[in-house]
C-alpha positions in Angstrom: 46.8 -16.6 5.0 47.4 -17.7 8.6 48.4 -21.2 7.3 50.8 -19.6 4.8 52.4 -17.5 7.5 52.7 -20.6 9.7 54.3 -22.5 6.8 56.9 -19.7 6.4 57.7 -20.0 10.1 58.0 -23.8 9.9 60.3 -23.4 6.8 62.6 -21.2 8.9 62.9 -23.7 11.8 65.5 -26.0 10.1 67.8 -23.1 9.6 67.3 -21.5 13.0 67.0 -24.6 15.2 68.0 -27.9 13.7 68.5 -29.0 10.1 66.8 -32.3 10.9 63.4 -30.5 11.0 63.4 -29.9 7.3 60.6 -32.5 6.6 58.2 -30.3 8.6 58.0 -27.8 5.7 56.9 -30.2 2.9 54.7 -32.0 5.4 52.8 -28.9 6.2 52.4 -28.1 2.5 51.2 -31.7 1.9 48.7 -31.4 4.7 47.5 -28.0 3.2 47.1 -29.7 -0.2 45.1 -32.6 1.4 42.7 -30.1 3.1 42.3 -28.3 -0.2 41.4 -31.6 -1.9 38.9 -32.4 0.8 37.3 -29.0 0.3 37.1 -29.6 -3.4 35.5 -33.0 -3.1 32.9 -31.8 -0.6 32.0 -28.7 -2.8 32.0 -30.8 -6.0 29.7 -33.4 -4.5 27.2 -31.1 -2.7 25.4 -30.3 -6.0 23.5 -27.2 -4.8 20.1 -26.5 -6.4 18.2 -23.2 -5.9 14.5 -22.6 -6.5 13.3 -19.0 -6.3 9.8 -17.7 -5.6 9.6 -14.0 -6.5 6.4 -11.9 -5.9 5.0 -10.3 -9.0 4.4 -6.9 -7.3 5.7 -4.9 -4.4 4.8 -1.6 -2.9 7.3 1.2 -3.4 9.5 1.7 -0.3 8.8 -1.8 1.0 11.3 -4.6 0.8 10.7 -7.4 -1.8 11.1 -10.7 -0.1 12.6 -13.4 -2.4 12.0 -16.9 -1.1 14.9 -19.2 -2.1 14.9 -23.0 -1.4 18.4 -24.4 -1.3 19.0 -28.1 -1.6 22.5 -29.6 -1.0 24.0 -33.0 -0.5 26.7 -32.7 2.2 27.7 -34.7 5.3 28.1 -31.5 7.3 26.7 -28.0 7.2 28.3 -25.5 4.9 28.4 -21.8 5.4 28.0 -19.3 2.6 26.1 -16.2 1.3 23.3 -15.5 -1.1 23.0 -12.5 -3.3 20.3 -11.2 -5.8 21.1 -9.8 -9.2 18.4 -7.3 -10.0 17.5 -4.6 -12.6 16.4 -1.1 -11.8 14.4 0.2 -10.1 15.1 -2.7 -7.7 18.3 -2.5 -5.6 20.1 -5.5 -4.2 20.5 -5.6 -0.5 23.7 -6.8 1.3 24.6 -10.5 1.0 22.5 -12.8 3.1 24.7 -15.2 5.2 23.3 -18.8 5.3 24.1 -22.2 6.6 23.3 -25.1 4.2 22.7 -28.5 5.9 22.1 -31.8 4.1 18.7 -31.6 2.4 16.5 -28.5 1.7 16.6 -25.2 3.6 14.6 -22.1 3.0 16.0 -18.6 3.0 14.4 -15.2 2.6 16.4 -12.6 0.7 15.2 -9.0 0.9 15.5 -6.7 -2.1 14.9 -2.9 -1.9 12.3 -1.1 -4.1 12.9 2.6 -3.6 11.2 3.7 -6.9 8.2 2.7 -8.9 8.6 1.0 -12.3 9.1 -2.4 -13.9 12.1 -4.3 -12.5 13.4 -7.8 -12.6 15.1 -10.3 -10.4 17.6 -11.6 -13.0 19.5 -14.2 -11.1 20.7 -15.5 -7.7 24.3 -15.9 -6.8 25.2 -18.6 -4.2 28.6 -18.9 -2.6 29.5 -21.9 -0.5 32.7 -22.2 1.6 34.4 -25.5 2.0 34.5 -27.2 5.4 38.1 -26.0 6.0 37.6 -22.6 4.3 40.3 -23.1 1.7 38.0 -23.2 -1.4 34.7 -21.7 -2.4 32.1 -22.6 -4.8 30.1 -19.9 -6.6 27.0 -20.7 -8.6 24.7 -18.4 -10.6 21.0 -19.5 -10.9 19.0 -17.7 -13.6 15.6 -16.5 -12.4 14.3 -13.9 -14.9 11.3 -12.9 -12.7 9.7 -9.6 -13.6 8.6 -7.4 -10.6 6.2 -4.4 -10.8 7.0 -1.8 -8.2 3.6 -0.1 -7.6 2.2 2.4 -5.1 2.3 1.1 -1.6 -1.1 0.0 -0.6 0.1 -0.9 2.9 1.2 2.6 3.5 -2.1 4.0 2.3 -3.9 1.6 4.6 -1.7 2.7 7.5 -2.6 6.4 6.8 -6.3 5.5 6.7 -6.1 3.7 10.0 -4.3 6.6 11.5 -7.2 8.9 10.6 -10.2 6.7 10.9 -9.0 4.4 13.7 -10.8 1.1 13.5 -13.7 2.5 11.4 -14.1 1.5 7.8 -13.6 4.0 5.0 -16.5 6.4 4.8 -17.6 5.6 8.3 -18.9 8.2 10.8 -17.4 11.0 8.8 -19.8 10.7 5.9 -23.0 9.5 7.6 -26.0 11.7 7.7 -25.7 13.8 10.8 -27.2 17.0 12.1 -25.4 20.0 10.6 -23.4 17.9 8.1 -23.6 19.1 4.5 -25.9 21.8 3.0 -28.4 19.6 1.2 -31.8 19.6 2.9 -33.0 16.1 3.8 -36.2 16.3 6.0 -38.0 17.9 8.9 -38.2 16.2 12.3 -39.9 17.0 15.5 -37.8 19.0 18.0 -36.4 17.1 21.0 -34.7 18.5 24.1 -31.0 18.9 23.4 -31.2 19.6 19.7 -29.5 22.7 18.3 -31.9 25.6 18.3 -30.2 27.0 15.2 -31.6 24.1 13.1 -35.3 25.0 14.0 -37.4 25.9 11.0 -39.6 28.6 12.4 -41.9 28.9 9.4 -42.6 25.1 9.4 -43.0 25.1 13.1 -45.7 27.9 12.8 -47.6 25.9 10.2 -47.5 22.7 12.2 -48.0 24.4 15.6 -45.0 22.3 16.9 -41.3 22.9 16.8 -39.7 21.3 13.7 -35.9 21.1 13.0 -34.2 20.8 9.6 -32.0 17.8 8.9 -29.3 17.9 6.3 -27.2 15.4 4.5 -23.8 15.4 2.9 -24.0 16.3 -0.8 -23.0 13.6 -3.3 -21.9 13.5 -6.9 -19.6 16.4 -6.4 -16.4 16.6 -8.5 -13.0 16.2 -6.9 -10.0 16.5 -9.2 -6.5 15.6 -8.1 -3.7 17.5 -9.9 -0.4 15.8 -9.5 2.8 17.5 -10.6 5.4 15.1 -12.2 8.2 17.6 -12.8 11.8 17.3 -11.7 11.2 18.7 -8.2 8.8 15.8 -7.5 11.8 13.4 -7.9 13.5 14.7 -4.8 13.9 12.1 -2.1 11.9 12.6 1.1 11.6 10.1 4.0 13.0 7.3 1.8 10.6 7.9 -1.2 10.2 10.5 -3.9 7.9 13.4 -3.4 5.8 12.0 -6.2 5.3 8.7 -4.4 4.0 10.5 -1.3 1.7 12.6 -3.5 0.4 9.4 -5.1 -0.2 7.7 -1.7 -2.2 10.7 -0.5 -4.1 10.8 -3.8 -5.1 7.1 -3.4 -6.3 7.7 0.2 -8.3 10.7 -0.7 -9.7 9.1 -3.9 -11.0 6.0 -1.9 -12.6 8.1 0.8 -14.2 10.5 -1.8 -15.6 7.6 -3.9 -17.0 6.0 -0.8 -18.7 9.3 0.1 -20.5 9.3 -3.3 -18.3 11.9 -5.0 -16.9 11.7 -8.5 -13.0 11.7 -8.6 -10.7 12.5 -11.5 -7.0 12.8 -12.1 -4.9 15.4 -13.9 -1.1 14.8 -14.1 1.2 17.3 -15.8 4.9 18.3 -16.1 6.1 20.5 -19.0 2.7 19.6 -20.6 -0.5 17.8 -19.5 0.2 14.1 -19.3 -2.7 12.1 -17.9 -6.4 13.0 -17.7 -8.9 10.7 -16.0 -12.4 12.3 -16.2 -14.3 12.4 -12.9 -16.3 9.3 -12.3 -17.8 7.4 -9.4 -17.8 3.8 -8.1 -15.1 1.3 -7.4 -14.4 0.9 -11.1 -13.2 4.5 -11.1 -10.9 3.6 -8.2 -9.3 0.9 -10.4 -8.8 3.5 -13.2 -7.2 6.0 -10.8 -4.9 3.3 -9.3 -3.7 2.3 -12.7 -3.2 5.9 -13.9 -1.3 6.9 -10.8 0.9 3.8 -10.9 2.1 4.8 -14.4 3.2 8.3 -13.4 7.0 9.0 -13.4 8.9 12.0 -12.3 10.4 13.6 -15.4 13.7 15.6 -15.6 11.9 18.7 -16.9 10.6 21.9 -15.4 6.9 22.0 -14.5 4.7 24.2 -16.7 1.9 25.2 -14.3 0.3 27.4 -16.9 -0.5 24.6 -19.3 -1.4 22.1 -16.5 -3.8 24.5 -14.7 -5.3 25.7 -18.0 -6.1 22.1 -18.9 -8.1 21.8 -15.6 -9.9 25.1 -16.2 -10.8 24.0 -19.7 -12.1 20.5 -18.6 -14.1 21.5 -15.6 -17.3 23.5 -16.3 -18.9 23.0 -12.9 -17.5 24.2 -9.6 -15.3 21.4 -8.2 -12.8 20.7 -5.5 -9.3 20.7 -7.0 -6.4 19.3 -4.9 -3.0 20.3 -6.2 0.1 18.2 -5.3 3.2 20.1 -6.3 6.6 21.5 -5.2 8.5 24.8 -5.6 11.9 26.0 -4.7 11.6 29.8 -4.1 9.2 32.7 -4.5 10.7 33.7 -7.9 10.1 30.3 -9.6 6.7 30.0 -8.0 5.4 33.3 -9.4 3.5 31.8 -12.4 2.2 29.0 -10.3 0.7 31.4 -7.7 -0.8 33.5 -10.5 -2.6 30.6 -12.2 -3.7 29.0 -8.9 -5.4 32.4 -8.2 -7.3 32.1 -11.5 -8.2 28.5 -10.6 -9.4 29.6 -7.1 -11.9 32.1 -8.6 -13.9 29.3 -10.2 -13.2 26.3 -8.0 -12.3 25.4 -4.4 -8.6 24.7 -4.3 -6.5 22.8 -1.8 -2.7 23.3 -2.3 -0.6 20.5 -0.8 3.2 20.9 -0.3 5.4 18.6 1.6 7.9 20.1 4.0 11.5 18.8 4.1 12.4 17.9 7.7 16.1 18.3 6.8 15.6 22.1 6.5 14.0 22.3 9.9 16.8 20.2 11.4 19.4 22.6 9.9 17.7 25.6 11.4 17.0 24.1 14.9 20.4 22.5 15.4 23.1 24.5 17.1 25.9 25.2 14.6 29.2 23.6 15.4 31.2 25.0 12.5 31.1 27.8 9.9 29.7 25.3 7.4 26.8 24.4 9.8 26.1 28.2 10.3 26.1 28.8 6.5 23.8 25.8 6.0 21.4 27.1 8.7 21.3 30.5 7.1 20.5 29.0 3.6 17.9 26.7 5.1 16.2 29.6 7.0 16.1 31.6 3.8 14.4 28.8 1.9 11.8 28.3 4.7 11.0 32.1 4.7 10.6 32.0 0.9 8.3 29.1 1.2 6.2 30.7 3.9 5.9 33.9 1.8 4.5 31.9 -1.1 2.0 30.0 1.1 0.8 33.3 2.7 0.1 34.7 -0.8 -1.9 31.6 -1.7 -4.0 31.9 1.5 -4.8 35.5 0.7 -6.0 34.5 -2.8 -8.5 32.0 -1.2 -6.5 28.8 -1.7 -6.7 26.3 1.2 -3.0 25.5 2.0 -1.9 22.2 3.6 1.7 21.5 4.3 3.8 19.3 6.6 5.8 16.1 6.6 4.5 13.4 4.2 2.3 11.4 6.6 0.7 14.3 8.5 0.2 16.2 5.3 -1.9 13.4 3.8 -4.0 13.2 6.9 -4.5 17.0 6.9 -5.6 16.9 3.3 -8.1 14.2 4.1 -9.3 16.2 7.1 -9.8 19.3 5.0 -11.9 17.3 2.5 -14.1 15.9 5.3 -14.5 19.5 6.6 -15.4 20.8 3.2 -18.0 18.0 2.8 -19.6 18.7 6.1 -19.9 22.4 5.5 -21.1 22.0 1.9 -18.5 24.4 0.6 -18.1 23.0 -2.9 -21.5 24.2 -3.9 
């Protein structure tokens, strides 16, 4: 455009200054044509060739890195951009600027994966600019690489390290320790510094020496994770759906519980029960749980807690620990959920996990700058009060309530499980 504007100015010179300058105008256009021909020759002879390496899986919320090797034949470096053509649930990131020199160069193109599912990197688009910037070459390279967006194992590992530090799963928190669990292990001689509350006075009288009771953490107890897959679980929270956060917390808790010797099962439900994985132990059970959770999708339907919880009551005959991951909007819509959770808490030990939305807290804490901000703060405050009212009712019914932002809520849930194991509360 600048060259065109300059050409107009040069074309006006013969009229304004001297008629003998008229050859400047066609000369400028001829030079512009020569530069365009030079761009065309360089772009035609560069013969770009793209080879793409696409990972088969990626964790939800993590960028998928597509490695592209570009080979060109050019006497000088060419500038351009690289773009990915993808299918949902993948989302293409902004164009990647690149510089292609003579020979092979490697470029890494990020692709977003905000939701779980089966996606595909369909093709790569390459745009190369000519040396003088007058012409561009655009090539489309077909890739057809399927990509499975699965639960984010790296995020689960990060949560585990945040709780256990450098210890391995099932470390000091599930070792046999004094006071842990309610299952009797053995009698030992009393040593100074031991807790006097663990002294077995009858056994001490028989042996004429102080004996203390040692306990161990119970094993083979049942832990059932109930995951809601209704429409409210599709709400975005911290870059992921609520369902994805629930799945990550379930994976973390499942791994720890299986390492501790317990039997873990899965119940997923929306308007009707969807997935049932019977409680089992061992690492093979972990593979079943991982596969079942990866197949869950948030559905655009209302959650029927009556049918979902009734399924759990019907399947579980022995007292178990039931962890419920769900979401509710207000006290009115949560009425049936609260009632049936109360029925569940009479027969089993229940942990209710709800994820708080930081956006509501920010609305309430921020100083309103306009009438709209004030109205938003009032609505957010009402929603928070309704939520607290429901959680208080659940606590009064004997349900152990855990709530907070996604990461801290998962760690709190794990801490509650460890506390329950130590105290032998499942029975």
